[in-house]
N, CA, C and O of each residue as an XYZ file, in Angstrom:
240
protein
N     101.627    173.956    124.893
C     101.204    173.003    125.888
C     101.853    171.630    125.651
O     102.265    170.954    126.594
N     101.934    171.238    124.388
C     102.538    169.956    124.068
C     104.020    169.948    124.449
O     104.550    168.935    124.904
N     104.675    171.085    124.256
C     106.084    171.173    124.602
C     106.291    171.027    126.108
O     107.264    170.414    126.549
N     105.380    171.587    126.889
C     105.476    171.486    128.340
C     105.300    170.036    128.799
O     106.050    169.552    129.647
N     104.328    169.364    128.247
C     104.088    167.962    128.599
C     105.272    167.095    128.165
O     105.713    166.211    128.900
N     105.772    167.361    126.973
C     106.931    166.619    126.485
C     108.144    166.857    127.380
O     108.886    165.923    127.684
N     108.346    168.095    127.799
C     109.463    168.433    128.674
C     109.340    167.712    130.025
O     110.334    167.204    130.544
N     108.142    167.664    130.587
C     107.921    166.969    131.851
C     108.159    165.467    131.716
O     108.701    164.831    132.619
N     107.753    164.918    130.593
C     107.938    163.488    130.370
C     109.422    163.139    130.232
O     109.843    162.049    130.620
N     110.205    164.051    129.685
C     111.625    163.804    129.527
C     112.404    164.013    130.824
O     113.385    163.314    131.075
N     111.980    164.959    131.639
C     112.706    165.284    132.868
C     112.333    164.383    134.034
O     113.157    164.184    134.927
N     111.147    163.840    134.064
C     110.705    163.013    135.184
C     111.583    161.770    135.372
O     111.980    161.491    136.503
N     111.902    161.015    134.319
C     112.762    159.837    134.528
C     114.173    160.210    134.986
O     114.790    159.475    135.757
N     114.677    161.337    134.519
C     116.010    161.771    134.923
C     116.017    162.095    136.409
O     116.967    161.746    137.109
N     114.994    162.745    136.895
C     114.916    163.100    138.310
C     114.794    161.842    139.177
O     115.375    161.781    140.260
N     114.058    160.863    138.719
C     113.903    159.625    139.484
C     115.210    158.840    139.510
O     115.544    158.224    140.523
N     115.940    158.857    138.423
C     117.216    158.141    138.349
C     118.278    158.817    139.201
O     119.120    158.136    139.786
N     118.258    160.118    139.282
C     119.274    160.865    140.019
C     119.214    160.582    141.515
O     120.204    160.801    142.213
N     118.122    160.117    142.012
C     117.983    159.865    143.437
C     118.576    158.515    143.844
O     118.554    158.175    145.027
N     119.095    157.753    142.910
C     119.607    156.422    143.221
C     121.109    156.414    143.481
O     121.696    155.348    143.665
N     121.732    157.577    143.499
C     123.165    157.654    143.747
C     123.436    157.755    145.235
O     122.624    158.299    145.983
N     124.559    157.241    145.662
C     124.923    157.300    147.066
C     126.431    157.324    147.217
O     127.161    157.339    146.226
N     126.890    157.329    148.443
C     128.317    157.365    148.731
C     128.644    156.238    149.706
O     127.930    156.016    150.684
N     129.727    155.537    149.422
C     130.166    154.451    150.289
C     131.583    154.758    150.761
O     132.458    155.066    149.951
N     131.805    154.674    152.049
C     133.138    154.862    152.597
C     133.849    153.516    152.536
O     133.685    152.678    153.423
N     134.633    153.314    151.491
C     135.259    152.017    151.245
C     136.255    151.645    152.340
O     136.372    150.472    152.693
N     136.971    152.625    152.878
C     137.937    152.323    153.930
C     137.239    151.784    155.174
O     137.721    150.845    155.807
N     136.122    152.372    155.513
C     135.385    151.923    156.696
C     134.818    150.521    156.482
O     134.834    149.693    157.393
N     134.324    150.264    155.294
C     133.756    148.946    154.994
C     134.841    147.881    155.047
O     134.640    146.820    155.637
N     135.992    148.155    154.434
C     137.068    147.163    154.425
C     137.663    146.957    155.819
O     138.047    145.843    156.173
N     137.739    148.018    156.599
C     138.294    147.885    157.949
C     137.404    147.018    158.838
O     137.889    146.397    159.784
N     136.122    146.975    158.543
C     135.216    146.171    159.364
C     135.155    144.705    158.912
O     134.504    143.888    159.563
N     135.818    144.370    157.815
C     135.813    142.996    157.313
C     136.995    142.226    157.896
O     138.140    142.638    157.708
N     136.750    141.124    158.598
C     137.859    140.356    159.170
C     138.774    139.758    158.094
O     139.970    139.591    158.337
N     138.243    139.436    156.921
C     139.060    138.882    155.847
C     140.090    139.896    155.373
O     141.232    139.545    155.076
N     139.675    141.159    155.306
C     140.583    142.220    154.874
C     141.714    142.392    155.875
O     142.875    142.532    155.491
N     141.378    142.383    157.146
C     142.401    142.550    158.180
C     143.385    141.382    158.171
O     144.583    141.579    158.372
N     142.884    140.167    157.939
C     143.746    138.991    157.875
C     144.689    139.085    156.676
O     145.886    138.825    156.801
N     144.147    139.455    155.515
C     144.967    139.575    154.308
C     146.001    140.691    154.459
O     147.142    140.545    154.021
N     145.612    141.781    155.066
C     146.534    142.900    155.280
C     147.685    142.463    156.184
O     148.837    142.822    155.941
N     147.379    141.694    157.219
C     148.407    141.182    158.114
C     149.372    140.230    157.426
O     150.547    140.166    157.786
N     148.882    139.492    156.441
C     149.744    138.568    155.705
C     150.612    139.292    154.685
O     151.725    138.853    154.398
N     150.119    140.389    154.138
C     150.827    141.104    153.078
C     151.885    142.054    153.630
O     152.938    142.212    153.012
N     151.642    142.685    154.763
C     152.549    143.706    155.278
C     153.978    143.210    155.508
O     154.904    143.941    155.156
N     154.225    142.035    156.067
C     155.616    141.607    156.280
C     156.361    141.270    154.980
O     157.592    141.253    154.970
N     155.663    141.013    153.927
C     156.290    140.582    152.677
C     157.282    141.599    152.103
O     158.372    141.183    151.711
N     156.987    142.877    152.027
C     157.979    143.815    151.472
C     159.278    143.847    152.280
O     160.356    144.016    151.710
N     159.182    143.688    153.590
C     160.392    143.666    154.417
C     161.267    142.475    154.061
O     162.487    142.605    153.957
N     160.652    141.320    153.876
C     161.436    140.129    153.533
C     162.030    140.262    152.127
O     163.136    139.782    151.877
N     161.316    140.900    151.221
C     161.850    141.103    149.875
C     163.036    142.058    149.894
O     163.993    141.878    149.142
N     162.975    143.073    150.753
C     164.106    144.007    150.862
C     165.342    143.306    151.396
O     166.444    143.520    150.892
N     165.169    142.477    152.407
C     166.333    141.765    152.962
C     166.891    140.774    151.941
O     168.105    140.598    151.846
N     166.019    140.136    151.186
C     166.482    139.203    150.150
C     167.236    139.940    149.060
O     168.252    139.445    148.571
N     166.763    141.109    148.671
C     167.446    141.868    147.619
C     168.794    142.380    148.114
O     169.743    142.450    147.333
N     168.902    142.741    149.401
C     170.194    143.182    149.949
C     171.190    142.023    149.961
O     172.374    142.218    149.689
N     170.712    140.823    150.273
C     171.587    139.667    150.271
C     172.084    139.338    148.860
O     173.234    138.944    148.668
N     171.198    139.506    147.886
C     171.573    139.229    146.499
C     172.593    140.242    145.996
O     173.496    139.890    145.237
N     172.456    141.486    146.409
C     173.380    142.532    145.964
C     174.771    142.307    146.544
O     175.766    142.614    145.889
N     174.856    141.777    147.757
C     176.160    141.521    148.374
C     176.908    140.401    147.680
O     178.137    140.408    147.620
N     176.166    139.440    147.157
C     176.805    138.299    146.487
C     177.170    138.694    145.120
O     177.723    137.888    144.371
């Protein structure tokens, strides 16, 4: 009987803790943030300009 009570006492906190997990769709959250969209718009043209700069450097 003591083993059963001890087992229940050990498993109860684990079961309560396991219910606190969830899933977040990070892409959806970031897409809905205007700051993310603004930063993405500022970053996207940069690789193109770096490629053109590197081509100019290679020619010289």
